C-alpha positions in Angstrom: 23.7 -28.0 15.8 24.7 -30.5 13.1 22.9 -31.2 9.9 20.7 -34.3 10.2 22.4 -37.3 8.6 19.4 -38.2 6.4 19.2 -34.6 5.1 22.9 -34.6 4.3 22.4 -37.9 2.3 19.4 -36.5 0.4 21.2 -33.2 -0.5 24.2 -35.1 -1.7 22.1 -37.6 -3.7 20.4 -34.8 -5.5 23.5 -32.6 -6.0 22.3 -29.9 -3.7 24.8 -30.1 -0.9 26.4 -26.8 -2.0 23.8 -25.0 0.2 25.8 -26.2 3.3 29.0 -24.6 2.1 28.8 -21.8 4.7 27.4 -24.0 7.5 30.3 -23.5 9.9 30.1 -19.7 9.6 26.3 -19.5 10.2 25.0 -18.5 13.6 22.9 -21.0 15.5 19.5 -19.5 14.6 20.4 -19.4 10.9 21.4 -23.0 10.9 18.1 -24.0 12.5 16.2 -22.0 9.9 18.2 -23.5 7.0 17.5 -27.0 8.2 13.8 -26.2 8.6 13.7 -24.8 5.0 15.5 -27.8 3.5 13.4 -30.4 5.3 10.3 -28.9 3.8 11.5 -29.4 0.2 10.7 -32.5 -1.7 14.1 -32.8 -3.4 13.0 -35.7 -5.6 10.0 -33.7 -6.9 12.2 -30.7 -7.5 14.6 -32.9 -9.6 11.7 -34.2 -11.6 10.3 -30.7 -12.2 13.8 -29.5 -13.4 14.1 -32.5 -15.7 10.9 -31.5 -17.4 11.8 -27.8 -17.7 11.8 -27.8 -21.5 8.3 -29.4 -21.7 6.0 -26.7 -22.9 2.5 -26.8 -21.6 0.1 -27.4 -24.4 -2.1 -24.5 -25.3 -5.6 -25.9 -26.3 -6.1 -25.7 -30.0 -9.2 -23.9 -31.2 -10.9 -27.1 -32.2 -10.7 -28.3 -28.6 -12.4 -25.2 -27.3 -16.1 -24.5 -27.0 -18.1 -21.8 -25.1 -19.0 -22.8 -21.6 -22.7 -23.2 -20.8 -23.7 -20.7 -18.2 -26.7 -20.1 -16.0 -27.9 -16.5 -15.6 -27.4 -15.0 -12.2 -31.2 -14.7 -11.7 -32.1 -18.1 -13.1 -32.6 -19.7 -9.7 -35.2 -22.5 -9.5 -37.3 -23.0 -6.4 -35.1 -25.9 -5.2 -31.9 -23.9 -5.5 -33.5 -20.9 -3.8 -34.3 -23.2 -0.8 -31.1 -25.2 -0.7 -28.6 -22.3 -0.3 -30.2 -20.7 2.8 -30.8 -24.1 4.4 -27.2 -25.1 4.0 -26.0 -21.8 5.4 -28.3 -22.2 8.4 -26.7 -25.6 9.0 -23.2 -24.1 8.8 -22.1 -26.0 5.7 -20.2 -23.1 4.0 -16.8 -21.5 4.8 -15.3 -18.6 3.0 -11.7 -18.5 1.8 -10.0 -15.2 1.2 -6.9 -15.2 -0.9 -4.8 -12.4 0.7 -1.2 -13.1 0.1 -0.3 -10.0 -1.9 1.3 -6.7 -0.8 -0.2 -3.4 -1.9 3.1 -2.4 -3.7 1.3 -1.6 -7.0 -0.9 0.8 -5.1 2.1 2.5 -3.5 1.0 0.9 -0.2 3.6 -0.9 1.9 1.2 -3.2 3.8 -0.9 -6.2 2.9 -3.3 -5.2 0.2 -6.2 -6.2 2.4 -5.3 -3.3 4.7 -5.8 -0.8 1.9 -8.7 1.7 2.6 -11.3 1.5 -0.1 -14.7 2.5 1.3 -15.9 5.5 -0.7 -17.3 7.2 2.5 -16.2 5.1 5.4 -12.7 4.6 4.2 -12.9 1.0 5.5 -10.3 -1.4 4.4 -10.7 -4.3 2.0 -10.3 -6.7 5.0 -13.1 -4.9 6.9 -15.5 -4.9 4.0 -15.1 -8.6 3.5 -15.2 -9.4 7.2 -18.4 -7.3 7.5 -20.0 -9.4 4.8 -19.0 -12.6 6.5 -20.4 -11.3 9.8 -23.7 -10.3 8.2 -24.0 -13.6 6.4 -23.6 -15.5 9.7 -26.1 -13.2 11.4 -28.7 -13.6 8.7 -28.6 -17.4 8.8 -28.0 -17.9 12.5 -24.7 -19.7 12.1 -21.1 -18.4 12.2 -19.4 -18.7 8.9 -15.7 -19.8 9.2 -13.5 -17.2 7.6 -10.3 -18.7 6.2 -7.6 -16.1 5.4 -4.7 -17.2 3.3 -1.6 -15.1 3.8 2.0 -15.3 2.6 5.3 -15.0 4.4 5.3 -11.3 3.4 1.8 -10.5 4.7 1.2 -13.0 7.5 2.4 -11.1 10.6 0.8 -7.8 9.6 -2.5 -9.5 8.7 -2.8 -11.4 11.9 -1.8 -8.3 14.0 -4.4 -6.2 12.1 -7.2 -8.7 12.8 -6.3 -8.9 16.4 -6.2 -5.1 16.7 -9.7 -4.9 15.2 -10.9 -7.7 17.5 -11.5 -9.9 14.5 -14.2 -7.6 13.4 -16.7 -9.2 15.7 -16.4 -12.6 14.0 -14.9 -14.3 17.1 -11.2 -15.4 17.1 -12.3 -19.1 16.9 -14.1 -18.5 13.6 -11.1 -16.9 11.8 -8.4 -19.3 10.5 -5.1 -18.0 9.2 -2.8 -20.1 7.1 0.1 -19.3 4.9 0.5 -20.0 1.2 3.2 -22.5 0.4 6.5 -21.5 -1.1 8.8 -23.2 -3.5 12.6 -22.7 -3.9 13.9 -21.3 -7.1 16.7 -23.2 -9.0 19.4 -22.2 -11.3 18.2 -22.3 -14.9 21.4 -24.0 -16.2 22.1 -26.4 -13.4 19.0 -27.0 -11.4 20.8 -26.1 -8.2 19.1 -24.4 -5.3 19.7 -20.6 -5.0 20.6 -18.7 -1.9 19.4 -15.1 -1.4 22.0 -14.8 1.4 24.3 -17.2 3.2 22.2 -19.9 4.7 18.9 -18.6 3.4 17.3 -20.2 0.3 15.6 -18.1 -2.3 11.9 -19.0 -2.2 8.7 -17.5 -3.7 5.0 -18.2 -3.3 3.8 -21.3 -5.1 1.0 -19.7 -7.1 -2.7 -19.2 -6.4 -3.2 -22.9 -6.7 -1.1 -23.2 -3.6 -4.0 -21.7 -1.7 -5.8 -25.0 -2.0 -2.9 -27.2 -1.1 -2.0 -24.9 1.8 -5.6 -25.1 3.2 -5.2 -28.9 3.2 -1.6 -29.2 4.4 -2.2 -26.7 7.2 -5.0 -28.8 8.6 -7.6 -26.0 8.2 -9.6 -28.1 5.7 -9.9 -30.9 8.2 -10.7 -28.6 11.0 -13.6 -26.9 9.3 -14.9 -30.2 8.0 -15.0 -31.3 11.6 -17.4 -28.4 12.2 -19.7 -29.6 9.5 -18.5 -27.5 6.6 -19.0 -29.2 3.3 -18.3 -26.4 0.8 -15.8 -23.5 0.5 -16.4 -20.1 -1.2 -13.2 -18.9 -2.7 -12.4 -15.2 -3.7 -9.7 -12.6 -4.0 -8.9 -9.8 -1.5 -8.8 -7.0 -4.1 -12.5 -7.3 -5.2 -14.8 -5.6 -2.6 -17.9 -6.1 -4.7 -17.9 -9.9 -4.5 -21.1 -11.4 -3.1 -19.5 -13.5 -0.4 -21.5 -16.7 0.3 -24.3 -15.6 -2.1 -27.1 -17.9 -1.2 -28.4 -17.9 -4.7 -25.1 -19.0 -6.2 -24.6 -21.5 -3.4 -28.1 -22.9 -4.0 -27.4 -23.4 -7.7 -24.1 -25.2 -6.7 -26.0 -27.5 -4.4 -28.9 -28.1 -6.7 -26.6 -29.4 -9.5 -24.4 -31.5 -7.2 -21.5 -29.5 -8.5 -18.0 -30.1 -7.2 -16.6 -26.9 -8.5 -18.8 -23.9 -9.4 -17.5 -20.6 -10.9 -18.8 -17.1 -11.4 -18.4 -15.6 -14.9 -18.3 -11.9 -15.8 -18.9 -10.9 -19.4 -15.7 -9.6 -21.0 -15.9 -5.9 -21.7 -14.0 -6.3 -25.1 -12.4 -9.2 -27.0 -8.8 -8.7 -25.7 -9.6 -7.8 -22.2 -6.9 -9.3 -19.9 -9.1 -11.8 -18.2 -8.9 -15.6 -18.3 -11.8 -17.2 -20.1 -14.0 -20.0 -18.8 -14.5 -22.4 -21.6 -15.0 -26.1 -22.4 -11.7 -27.7 -23.0 -12.2 -31.2 -24.5 -15.7 -31.1 -23.0 -14.6 -30.2 -19.4 -14.8 -26.8 -17.8 -11.5 -25.0 -17.6 -9.9 -21.6 -18.0 -7.9 -20.4 -20.9 -5.4 -17.5 -20.3 -6.4 -14.5 -22.3 -3.0 -14.6 -24.1 -3.6 -18.2 -25.1 -7.1 -17.8 -26.5 -6.8 -17.8 -30.4 -7.5 -14.3 -31.8 -10.3 -15.6 -34.0 -12.1 -17.1 -31.0 -11.5 -14.0 -28.9 -13.3 -11.9 -31.5 -16.0 -14.4 -32.5 -19.5 -13.1 -31.8 -23.0 -14.6 -31.5 -25.9 -13.5 -33.7 -26.9 -11.0 -31.1 -23.4 -9.4 -31.2 -22.2 -10.7 -27.8 -18.8 -12.4 -27.6 -19.0 -16.1 -28.0 -16.2 -16.7 -25.6 -17.3 -14.0 -23.2 -17.1 -15.8 -19.8 -14.4 -13.9 -18.1 -13.0 -15.4 -14.9 -13.2 -13.1 -11.8 -11.7 -15.8 -9.6 -14.9 -16.5 -7.6 -15.6 -20.2 -7.0 -17.4 -22.6 -4.7 -15.6 -25.9 -4.1 -16.9 -29.0 -2.4 -14.6 -30.0 0.5 -14.4 -33.6 -0.7 -13.2 -32.2 -4.1 -10.6 -30.1 -2.5 -9.2 -33.1 -0.7 -9.0 -35.0 -4.0 -7.1 -32.2 -5.8 -4.6 -31.5 -3.0 -3.4 -35.0 -2.2 -1.7 -37.9 -3.9 -1.4 -38.5 -7.6 -4.2 -36.1 -8.5 -2.5 -33.1 -6.7 -2.4 -29.9 -8.8 0.6 -29.8 -11.1 3.4 -27.2 -11.1 4.0 -24.8 -13.9 7.5 -23.5 -14.6 8.3 -19.8 -15.0 11.6 -18.4 -16.2 12.6 -15.3 -14.1 15.4 -13.0 -13.1 16.4 -13.9 -9.6 19.1 -12.1 -7.7 21.1 -14.5 -5.5 24.5 -14.8 -3.8 26.1 -16.0 -7.0 24.5 -13.4 -9.2 23.3 -10.3 -7.3 22.2 -8.4 -10.4 21.0 -10.7 -13.2 20.7 -9.2 -16.7 18.6 -12.0 -18.1 16.4 -14.9 -16.9 18.6 -17.0 -14.8 16.3 -19.1 -12.6 13.2 -21.3 -12.6 10.2 -20.7 -10.3 7.4 -23.2 -9.8 3.7 -22.3 -9.4 0.4 -24.1 -9.1 -2.8 -22.5 -10.6 -6.3 -22.8 -9.3 -7.7 -23.2 -12.8 -6.0 -26.6 -13.1 -8.5 -27.9 -10.5 -11.6 -27.1 -12.6 -11.1 -29.8 -15.3 -10.8 -32.3 -12.5 -14.4 -31.8 -11.5 -16.8 -34.4 -12.8 -19.7 -32.1 -12.0 -19.3 -28.4 -12.4 -21.3 -25.2 -12.9 -20.8 -21.7 -14.3 -23.1 -18.9 -13.3 -22.9 -15.5 -15.0 -23.1 -12.4 -12.9 -23.3 -8.7 -14.0 -20.0 -7.0 -13.7 -21.5 -3.9 -12.0 -22.8 -6.1 -9.2 -19.8 -8.3 -8.5 -16.5 -7.3 -10.0 -14.3 -4.2 -9.5 -10.8 -5.2 -8.4 -8.4 -2.6 -7.1 -5.0 -3.5 -8.7 -3.3 -0.3 -10.0 -2.5 3.1 -8.5 -4.2 4.9 -11.4 -6.3 4.2 -14.4 -8.3 1.0 -14.8 -8.9 -1.2 -11.7 -7.6 1.6 -9.5 -9.0 3.0 -6.2 -10.8 5.6 -8.1 -12.7 3.2 -10.3 -13.4 0.8 -7.4 -14.8 3.5 -5.2 -16.9 4.7 -8.2 -18.3 1.2 -8.7 -19.0 0.8 -5.0 -20.9 4.1 -5.0 -22.8 3.1 -8.2 -23.9 -0.2 -6.7 -25.1 1.5 -3.5 -27.0 4.0 -5.8 -28.6 1.2 -7.7 -29.8 -0.4 -4.5 -31.2 2.9 -3.3 -33.0 3.5 -6.5 -34.6 0.0 -6.2 -35.8 1.2 -2.8 -37.4 4.3 -4.2 -34.7 6.7 -3.3 -33.5 9.3 -5.9 -29.8 9.4 -6.5 -27.9 12.0 -8.6 -26.1 10.6 -11.7 -24.1 12.1 -14.5 -24.6 11.6 -18.2 -22.5 8.4 -18.1 -24.7 6.9 -15.5 -22.3 7.2 -12.6 -23.4 8.4 -9.2 -22.0 11.9 -8.6 -21.6 11.7 -4.8 -19.9 9.1 -2.7 -22.3 6.5 -1.4 -21.7 3.4 0.6 -23.8 0.7 2.3 -22.3 -1.3 5.1 -22.8 -5.0 4.7 -23.9 -4.9 8.4 -26.7 -2.6 7.4 -27.8 -4.5 4.3 -26.2 -7.4 2.4 -28.3 -6.8 -0.7 -30.9 -4.6 -2.4 -33.9 -6.3 -0.9 -32.5 -5.9 2.6 -31.7 -2.2 2.0 -35.3 -1.7 0.6 -36.7 -2.9 3.9 -34.6 -0.5 5.9 -34.9 2.9 4.1 -37.8 5.2 3.4 -38.8 5.6 -0.3 -39.3 9.0 -1.8 -36.1 10.5 -0.4 -33.4 12.3 -2.5 -29.8 11.7 -1.6 -27.9 15.0 -2.0 -24.6 14.5 -0.1 -22.1 11.7 0.6 -23.9 9.1 2.7 -22.9 6.0 4.5 -25.6 3.6 5.5 -24.4 1.7 8.7 
């Protein structure tokens, strides 16, 4: 195999032809793979990004920021209460699961979605999410397309797992896998492409914003639109409490004609490491917790609540037409530059930052929406991510919160549940989404007056 002439010209034009230095020594399959990698790179875009490497992204000044208006989770008017279920019954919603991460921080060497988290069932994150999607489709009589974004590191294991589990009863035709995009890293001093080994470029995921562009570039967005899907519910794999496709939230999104709607969770304390939904120059956006001025982070309302309390749990609903707009052409999401230590063939053990990586962020899409909505949700009902092996946001705290939520639902149904002085349920409890998607459904399926005295799984 020879290097295509056009590719050789482009590499030479942009000063990147060094990546072919070992060409004659590469086996045939490695040559093919290298050409495939190189042809996927927009070398002109890469050169432009490198040229702007010293441009520092502007952090919004305090006078440009204002608290974002929010609807309460239970503030659903009759129109919104009707619109969500009707649209679900017409099959207008798909759900998009961001599942590109490995479970390495949990001491788990598989995709994070395969991590067992059910407090009684030991079901994995993937299964809990899939069960919710199944139950949602069953309730409204229309299958809900399940879009699963993987990464090169998790794709094969994820697809194999879903196949082994027979797609959790969703039907293979209703599950769409697509891979997050990648970007090559470049040398911080020269802008030249780096090789992790001879004939293999060093690449890394292109950020969570790459989820949106990958959905478009893979053709998945067009395919679901062809099925009549008009909106996409976006969420992260590590949060088993998320109310997937919540008809109330969806109805509020539809009633306001929103292009991009976001859930908000009240921050637990001023410096909690959560991005903050806020108005930036009058448009909805997200400010990184580290960029929020200290005075604003601590500012309180007369009732003592934080003024900038709208924490971002990464739960959104996007209109499909909006996603098309922010993933194509001049309005495509911008790249952000990160300086990193990258081991490569020329420097196997870097002692300082030696490379640039390029990432897109989902929150850059929000200010592009002309019509938007933020709906507040109680943390105990919708946010308990599993991120760390121990401590906060660990399997222990997530299982506790799953049990607490199940306990709250049971109490609303007239069932007595044991709790400790801190209000936590003292025995493992779990409700399968296939048994009940919410407290009202559970109430219709259990007898009041009972007392739960041992670990119980409702399935």
